[in-house]
Structures are given as C-alpha cells and as structure tokens.
C-alpha positions in Angstrom: 22.4 -50.8 14.4 18.9 -49.5 13.5 18.9 -46.5 11.3 17.9 -43.4 13.2 14.4 -42.2 12.5 14.1 -38.5 11.7 11.3 -36.9 13.8 10.5 -33.3 12.7 8.4 -32.9 15.9 11.7 -32.9 17.9 12.2 -29.3 16.8 8.6 -28.3 17.5 8.4 -29.4 21.1 9.6 -26.2 22.8 8.8 -22.6 22.0 12.5 -21.6 22.0 13.4 -24.4 19.6 10.6 -23.3 17.3 12.0 -19.8 17.3 15.6 -21.0 16.6 14.6 -22.9 13.4 11.9 -20.5 12.2 12.4 -19.9 8.4 10.4 -16.7 8.0 10.8 -13.7 10.3 8.1 -11.0 10.6 9.4 -7.8 11.9 8.0 -4.4 12.5 10.7 -3.3 10.1 8.8 -5.0 7.3 5.6 -3.0 7.8 4.1 0.0 6.0 0.9 1.7 7.6 -1.6 3.2 5.2 -3.5 6.3 6.4 -6.2 8.6 5.2 -5.9 12.4 5.5 -8.8 14.8 5.3 -9.3 18.5 5.6 -10.4 20.1 8.9 -9.1 19.9 12.5 -9.7 17.5 15.2 -11.2 14.9 12.8 -11.1 11.3 13.5 -13.9 9.8 11.4 -14.3 6.0 11.8 -14.5 4.0 8.7 -17.4 1.6 9.2 -16.2 -1.2 7.0 -12.7 -1.0 8.4 -13.1 -1.3 12.2 -10.2 0.6 14.0 -9.3 2.7 11.0 -10.2 6.3 10.7 -10.0 9.3 8.3 -7.8 11.9 10.0 -7.3 15.7 9.8 -3.7 16.7 9.6 -3.3 17.6 13.2 -4.6 14.1 14.1 -2.4 12.5 11.4 0.6 14.2 13.1 -0.3 12.4 16.3 -0.7 9.1 14.5 2.7 9.5 12.9 4.3 10.0 16.2 2.6 6.9 17.5 3.7 4.8 14.5 7.3 6.1 14.7 7.3 5.3 18.4 6.4 1.7 17.7 9.2 1.4 15.2 7.0 1.4 12.0 9.3 2.7 9.3 6.8 4.2 6.8 3.3 5.6 6.2 1.5 5.2 2.9 -0.5 8.4 2.6 -3.9 8.8 0.9 -5.9 12.0 0.7 -9.5 13.0 0.4 -10.0 16.4 -1.2 -12.5 19.1 -0.4 -13.6 19.4 -4.0 -13.5 17.1 -7.0 -13.3 17.9 -10.7 -13.0 15.9 -13.9 -9.1 16.2 -13.9 -8.6 15.7 -10.2 -6.8 19.0 -9.8 -6.3 18.9 -6.0 -4.1 15.8 -6.6 -1.4 18.0 -7.9 -2.2 21.3 -6.1 0.5 22.8 -3.9 -2.0 23.2 -1.1 -3.7 19.8 -1.8 -4.5 17.6 1.2 -1.6 15.2 0.6 0.9 18.0 0.0 -0.2 19.6 3.3 -0.1 16.2 5.1 3.4 15.4 3.8 4.8 18.7 5.0 3.1 18.3 8.4 4.3 14.8 9.0 7.8 15.5 8.0 7.9 18.5 10.3 6.6 16.4 13.1 8.5 13.1 12.6 11.4 13.9 10.3 12.8 10.3 10.3 9.5 8.6 9.5 9.3 7.6 5.8 6.3 9.2 4.0 5.2 7.3 0.9 2.5 8.9 -1.2 -0.1 7.3 -3.3 0.0 8.8 -6.8 -3.4 8.4 -8.5 -6.4 10.5 -9.4 -9.4 8.4 -8.4 -10.0 10.1 -5.0 -9.8 13.5 -6.7 -11.8 13.1 -9.9 -15.5 13.7 -10.1 -16.1 10.6 -12.1 -13.9 8.3 -9.7 -11.6 6.9 -12.4 -7.8 6.8 -12.2 -7.2 9.0 -15.2 -8.6 11.5 -17.8 -12.0 10.5 -19.2 -12.9 11.4 -22.6 -16.0 10.2 -24.5 -16.7 7.8 -21.6 -13.3 6.1 -21.8 -10.2 6.5 -19.6 -7.4 7.9 -21.8 -4.0 6.4 -21.0 -1.5 9.0 -22.6 -3.5 12.0 -21.5 -3.3 10.9 -18.0 0.4 10.6 -17.8 1.2 14.2 -17.6 -1.2 14.7 -14.7 0.3 11.7 -12.8 3.8 13.1 -13.4 2.6 16.5 -12.0 1.1 14.7 -8.9 4.4 12.8 -8.2 6.5 16.0 -8.6 4.1 17.9 -6.3 4.5 15.3 -3.6 8.3 15.3 -3.9 8.3 19.1 -3.6 6.2 18.7 -0.4 8.9 16.4 1.0 7.6 12.9 0.2 10.4 10.2 0.7 9.0 8.0 -2.1 6.0 8.0 -4.6 3.8 5.1 -5.4 1.9 5.2 -8.6 -1.3 3.0 -8.3 -3.2 4.0 -11.5 -2.1 1.2 -13.8 -1.7 3.4 -16.9 0.8 2.1 -19.3 4.0 4.0 -19.2 3.4 5.9 -16.1 6.5 4.8 -14.2 8.6 6.2 -17.1 6.7 9.5 -17.2 7.0 10.0 -13.4 10.8 9.0 -13.4 11.5 11.6 -16.2 9.5 14.3 -14.4 11.1 13.7 -11.0 14.5 13.7 -12.6 13.8 16.9 -14.5 12.5 18.6 -11.3 15.7 17.7 -9.3 14.3 14.7 -7.5 16.7 12.2 -8.9 17.0 10.4 -5.5 13.2 10.0 -5.0 12.4 6.4 -5.4 9.3 4.9 -7.1 7.4 2.1 -5.5 5.2 1.0 -8.5 1.9 -0.7 -8.0 3.1 -3.1 -10.8 0.7 -6.0 -10.6 -2.5 -4.3 -9.3 -5.6 -6.5 -9.9 -9.2 -5.5 -10.6 -10.1 -7.0 -7.3 -13.3 -7.2 -5.3 -11.2 -7.0 -2.2 -11.0 -3.2 -2.5 -14.5 -2.5 -1.4 -13.9 -1.1 2.0 -11.1 1.2 0.7 -13.5 2.7 -1.8 -15.6 3.7 1.1 -12.7 5.0 3.1 -11.2 7.0 0.2 -14.7 7.9 -1.5 -13.2 6.6 -4.8 -16.0 4.5 -6.3 -16.2 5.0 -10.1 -19.4 6.9 -11.0 -19.8 4.7 -14.2 -18.3 1.4 -15.2 -15.4 -0.2 -13.4 -11.6 -0.3 -13.6 -11.2 -3.6 -15.4 -10.0 -1.8 -18.6 -6.8 -0.8 -16.8 -6.4 -2.9 -13.7 -5.3 -6.5 -14.2 -7.5 -9.6 -14.7 -7.5 -11.7 -11.6 -7.0 -14.8 -13.7 -3.7 -13.7 -15.1 -0.3 -14.5 -13.7 2.1 -14.4 -16.7 0.8 -11.0 -17.5 1.9 -9.7 -14.1 5.5 -10.7 -14.8 5.2 -8.6 -18.1 3.8 -5.6 -16.1 6.6 -5.9 -13.5 9.3 -6.1 -16.2 8.0 -3.0 -17.9 7.9 -1.0 -14.7 11.5 -2.0 -13.9 12.6 -1.1 -17.3 11.0 2.4 -16.8 12.8 3.0 -13.6 10.8 1.4 -10.7 12.8 1.0 -7.6 10.3 -1.3 -5.7 7.6 -3.4 -7.3 4.2 -4.2 -5.7 1.6 -6.9 -5.9 -1.9 -5.9 -4.9 -3.9 -7.6 -3.2 -1.6 -9.8 -1.2 -3.3 -12.9 0.3 -5.2 -14.0 -2.7 -2.1 -13.5 -4.9 0.6 -15.1 -2.9 1.5 -17.1 -6.0 2.2 -13.9 -7.9 4.3 -12.6 -5.0 6.3 -15.7 -4.9 6.9 -15.8 -8.7 7.7 -12.1 -8.9 10.4 -12.5 -6.1 11.9 -15.6 -7.8 11.9 -14.1 -11.3 13.1 -10.6 -10.6 14.8 -10.6 -7.1 14.2 -6.9 -6.6 12.7 -5.3 -3.5 9.0 -6.3 -3.5 6.1 -5.0 -1.6 2.6 -6.7 -1.1 -0.4 -4.6 -0.2 -2.7 -6.5 2.3 -5.8 -4.6 1.2 -8.9 -3.4 3.0 -10.9 -6.4 2.2 -8.3 -8.7 3.7 -8.4 -6.6 6.8 -12.1 -6.3 7.0 -12.6 -10.1 6.7 -10.4 -10.8 9.6 -11.9 -8.0 11.7 -15.5 -9.2 10.9 -14.8 -12.8 11.6 -13.1 -11.9 14.9 -16.0 -9.6 16.1 -18.3 -12.6 15.5 -15.9 -14.8 17.6 -15.1 -17.1 14.7 -11.4 -16.4 14.6 -8.6 -15.4 17.0 -7.8 -12.0 15.5 -4.2 -11.7 16.9 -3.1 -15.2 15.7 -4.8 -14.9 12.3 -3.4 -11.4 11.7 0.2 -12.5 12.5 -0.2 -15.7 10.5 -1.5 -13.8 7.4 1.3 -11.3 7.6 3.9 -14.0 8.0 2.4 -15.8 5.0 2.9 -12.7 2.9 6.6 -12.5 4.0 7.0 -16.2 3.5 5.8 -15.9 -0.2 8.6 -13.5 -0.8 7.4 -9.9 0.0 10.1 -7.7 1.6 7.6 -5.0 2.5 4.0 -5.7 3.8 1.6 -2.8 3.5 -1.1 -3.4 6.1 -3.8 -1.7 8.1 -2.8 -4.0 10.9 0.6 -2.4 11.1 0.1 -0.8 14.6 -1.6 -3.9 16.0 1.2 -6.1 14.6 3.9 -3.8 15.9 2.5 -4.1 19.5 2.5 -7.9 19.3 5.9 -8.1 17.8 7.3 -5.8 20.4 6.3 -8.1 23.1 7.3 -11.3 21.3 3.7 -12.6 21.0 3.8 -15.0 18.0 
C-alpha cells in the first residue's frame, strides 16, 4: 500500500478549517490604545503624520474612552501635552497636570477601563529630553527623583498602571520604591525595557511635541543593532520590580520580542509605534496596500512573535474588524 502523502493544503481549503487550526489568535483583549490629551475644551486636533489620530481635550477624551471601552478595548495608554514647558518638566508631576486631570476624568467616566500612563519628561521639558539636562548632558541619577514623582502623581490621580519610557538606568527601582512608600504597592509597572533609538518615532514626536531641541536620544535609548543588550536591560528591569516588560518599536524588532518571551516568560508588551502606523496609512492612501488586511497581518505577527499585549494606534480599527470576524 502506498504511503499516504501529507498535504498541508488540506487544512487551508476552507475558511472554517483555517480558523480551527490557527496557531495565533489576535483578540481585542490584546490591544492597548495610545491617546494624546491636551488642555482646552472641544479640541480634536488632527495629527497630520498619523491620519485618523488626534490630540484631544479632556472632554473629548472622555468620549473616546467610552467608545474604546464599548468596543472591548481593555486599556488606554495616556500621553499628555502641557500648557507650559520648563527645564525640569514640572507639569509632568503637577497635581493639576494634563495627565493627572485626564486620568481622573477618564476613571470618573469609565471606571472599568484601564488607564496606563506614560512616565517620562520629554513632552514637558523645554529642551525636549527625557531627563534633567546639566552642562549639555542628560543626567541619569538626577532624573530618577523626578520620574518617581511623576509616577506617584499618576497613581494618586487614579492610574491603574504606570509605564516609564525614559530609559534612565535604575528608574524602575526608583519608581517601585516611591510607589510602595506612597501606599501604591498594588500599582503595577509596565517598563519600556528595550526601547530603541529608532527613526520610527518621527510622527509621535510631532503628535507629542517632544523633539529634542539639541542632539538626540542615542545616549540613553538603545542602539538598534543590539539584541543581547536588550536581554540585559529586561533582566535589570525585572530585578528592579517591573511587572510587564516592553519592546519598542514592534515590527522591526520582532526578533527581540521573540527572544524576550522565550528567555523570560513574563507578560510582554510590544509597542507598534507611530512610524509603523504611518507607513501603513500612507501606503493605503496611495492604493498600494489593503489597509485592513495589512493592519491585521502586522498585529498578528506581533502576537505570533510572543507579545501578550499589543500597543497600537490601530486599536479601534482592529477592534471593529475583530468584532465582525473579518480576518
């Protein structure tokens, strides 16, 4: 009797068969939606380099939060743009800062929607760097106290989780200690553990008005050529008390995502950044790509690589498709 020939195509013939044997599932439960809050009322200011994304005043953000929660999106990642900037980014840790106000408003509006806050100084400093600048250089240890103050102020406002993105050495430990001392022992930290000095952040810097006024961020964000170093950064953050680790960007660093998941086996987020979003949007507008299919394929690839959480500006678009089973 002739040996049976295995034909992989047998399980690809019908859509329902493909669904039955699908290895990676993309769900709305995996998504975190980044949003930008600004002062004022009735503000929905389009971000030119990120079609479909806007800067929102708090009243508009409340509406957006209701929409996101209604779609089943579990969390927002909140960024804020201050009214005024100074060398120490003081609005970042002010009780009435834009993020602090936004957190309180969102939690009052949709109490069961998770609000994750970005902990950094770059949007708030007059020089645009993520830490204290002295003699033309970003000072690591002088920055830690300010980052800890930012995180505590967010927790006091009601943030469900804080996410330090500055890439200062020791910041997770400093934030964990400050949160614990402030009575926020149960507030988790999602650390931007492997955050690369990437050119894919360009549209975000327009959105958040956070372009450095001198130099760049390569002295503290990671060299895109390094992978082993990312594992060391992640290990340090976990030792200091990080509850969730993150790789940023996502698509150009899927190897880092996969390796981090394999080596550490802890909850892992990947941030599909503004440049990834903008490229898909631009190509789709030119008719070069099918936006919906490429979006789902890209987000699924991030999950396939090992990310448990996908932070994406496509969150609402993806939620709509996933709700109706369009894959």
